[in-house]
Each structure stands twice: as structure tokens, then as C-alpha cells.
C-alpha positions as CSV (number, residue, x, y, z in Angstrom):
1,M,206.1,29.1,65.5
2,A,203.8,27.5,63.0
3,G,203.5,30.6,61.0
4,L,207.3,31.1,60.5
5,A,208.6,31.3,56.9
6,R,211.1,28.6,55.9
7,H,213.9,31.2,55.7
8,A,213.2,32.4,59.3
9,R,215.9,32.1,62.0
10,V,215.2,31.0,65.6
11,Y,217.5,32.2,68.3
12,C,217.0,30.8,71.7
13,C,218.8,30.9,75.1
14,G,217.5,29.4,78.2
15,P,217.1,26.4,80.4
16,V,217.0,22.9,78.9
17,P,213.1,22.4,79.1
18,L,212.6,25.7,77.2
19,M,215.1,24.8,74.6
20,Q,213.6,21.3,74.1
21,A,210.1,22.9,73.8
22,I,211.3,25.5,71.1
23,Q,212.9,22.6,69.1
24,A,209.8,20.5,69.3
25,C,207.6,23.5,68.1
26,G,209.8,24.3,65.2
27,A,210.5,20.6,64.0
28,G,209.7,21.5,60.4
29,L,212.4,24.3,60.1
30,P,215.7,23.5,58.4
31,A,218.8,22.8,60.6
32,Q,220.4,26.2,59.5
33,A,217.5,28.1,61.1
34,W,218.5,27.1,64.6
35,H,220.8,29.2,66.8
36,F,220.9,28.1,70.4
37,E,222.9,29.3,73.4
38,W,222.9,26.7,76.1
39,F,223.5,27.4,79.8
40,S,225.5,24.2,80.0
41,A,226.3,21.3,77.7
42,P,223.6,18.6,77.4
43,S,224.5,15.7,79.7
44,K,226.2,12.8,78.1
45,T,227.4,9.4,79.4
46,Q,230.9,10.1,80.8
47,E,233.5,7.5,79.7
48,T,236.5,7.0,81.8
49,A,239.9,5.9,80.5
50,A,239.2,2.5,81.8
51,D,236.1,2.2,79.5
52,V,238.0,3.0,76.3
53,P,240.5,0.6,74.6
54,A,244.0,2.0,74.6
55,S,243.9,2.3,70.8
56,A,240.6,4.3,70.8
57,G,241.1,7.9,69.7
58,F,242.2,9.9,66.7
59,W,245.1,11.8,65.3
60,I,245.1,15.5,64.5
61,D,247.6,17.2,62.3
62,L,248.6,20.8,63.1
63,A,249.1,22.8,59.9
64,R,251.3,25.6,61.4
65,S,253.6,23.5,63.4
66,G,253.5,20.2,61.4
67,Q,253.0,18.2,64.5
68,S,250.7,15.1,64.6
69,L,249.0,14.5,68.0
70,F,247.0,11.5,69.3
71,V,243.9,12.4,71.2
72,P,242.2,9.6,73.1
73,D,238.3,9.4,72.6
74,T,237.9,10.4,76.3
75,Q,239.3,13.9,75.5
76,S,238.3,16.8,73.3
77,I,240.7,18.2,70.8
78,L,241.1,21.3,73.1
79,K,242.1,19.1,76.0
80,G,244.6,17.1,73.8
81,L,246.1,20.3,72.5
82,E,246.5,21.6,76.1
83,H,247.9,18.3,77.2
84,H,250.6,18.6,74.6
85,G,251.5,22.3,75.7
86,H,249.5,24.2,73.2
87,E,247.7,27.4,74.4
88,V,244.3,27.6,72.9
89,P,241.8,30.3,73.7
90,F,238.7,28.9,75.4
91,S,236.0,29.9,77.8
92,C,234.0,26.8,78.8
93,H,235.7,23.4,78.1
94,E,232.2,22.1,77.4
95,G,231.7,22.9,73.8
96,I,229.1,25.5,74.3
97,C,230.8,28.9,73.8
98,G,232.6,28.5,70.5
99,T,235.7,30.4,71.7
100,C,238.0,27.5,70.7
101,E,236.5,26.9,67.2
102,T,239.2,26.7,64.7
103,A,239.5,26.1,60.9
104,V,239.6,22.5,59.6
105,C,242.0,22.1,56.6
106,S,240.9,18.6,55.7
107,G,238.9,15.7,57.0
108,D,235.6,15.5,58.4
109,P,235.6,16.2,62.2
110,D,233.1,14.6,64.5
111,H,231.7,17.8,66.1
112,R,230.7,17.1,69.7
113,D,230.1,20.7,70.6
114,C,226.8,22.4,71.2
115,T,227.4,25.6,69.2
116,R,226.5,24.3,65.8
117,T,223.9,22.1,64.5
118,R,224.8,19.4,61.8
119,G,223.0,21.7,59.3
120,H,225.6,24.5,59.9
121,L,228.7,22.4,59.3
122,P,228.8,22.4,55.4
123,A,228.3,26.2,55.3
124,L,231.1,26.7,57.9
125,R,233.5,24.5,55.9
126,A,232.7,26.4,52.7
127,A,233.2,29.7,54.3
128,R,236.6,28.7,55.7
129,M,237.8,27.3,52.4
130,A,237.0,30.6,50.6
């Protein structure tokens, strides 16, 4: 990977050790160069409702319906939407497939998925606003 041009793209799919090795070998490439497809979401410390203060969470505003929904920090937006009766297409509930990805009208979402790197987010927002 040392000989890759700065504009090269790296596509990788495989088990965690392979993915981590590829990331380490290409550490000098810009974030936009990376395209990973994980077999499962990277493990995270799981919080339970008892671990999070009752006020911890965030509000989402739904442009089409005009609804505002509170989503606890222990839930994803997808889970919050489902809890309030909204049907959203999904395939994994883990943030790895990208099926539930949707446009953001305003604000700066805290992406906790595994489909996009932080380097991809500004380009996604620009494309959706065009």
C-alpha cells in the first residue's frame, strides 16, 4: 500500500484483524479513500437505561410529518423511529449496511454507524443539499 497514489481508493471487506491491518498499512491515506464493509459492527461498551440519566438523549425533527421525537442515548435514531411507529427500511440494526441512511436537513448528527468515515460526512451533506 506504500505505493498508492493519494487519490487512490481502498475497498476492504473481511474479518476485524484484516480490516485493522489494512487501516494500519494505509495510515497516510485521506479519510475519503477508505471504503469498508464490516461483517459486524465493532464492539462498543453497551449502556443500559439504568446507566444513562433520564434526560440523556436528543430530539429529532421529522420534516415530512412535522413531528419532533425524543430519542434516548441508549437507542439509535432507527430504534427511536420504530418505537414511535415509523416504518424505516433497514437490514442490520447495527449501522453497518447503510440501508436506513437518510438525508439530514439541518444540524450536525453524531454518526455512530460503520458505513462512513468522518472524512465522508462533509461530502455526503453537500451532495444531499444540492
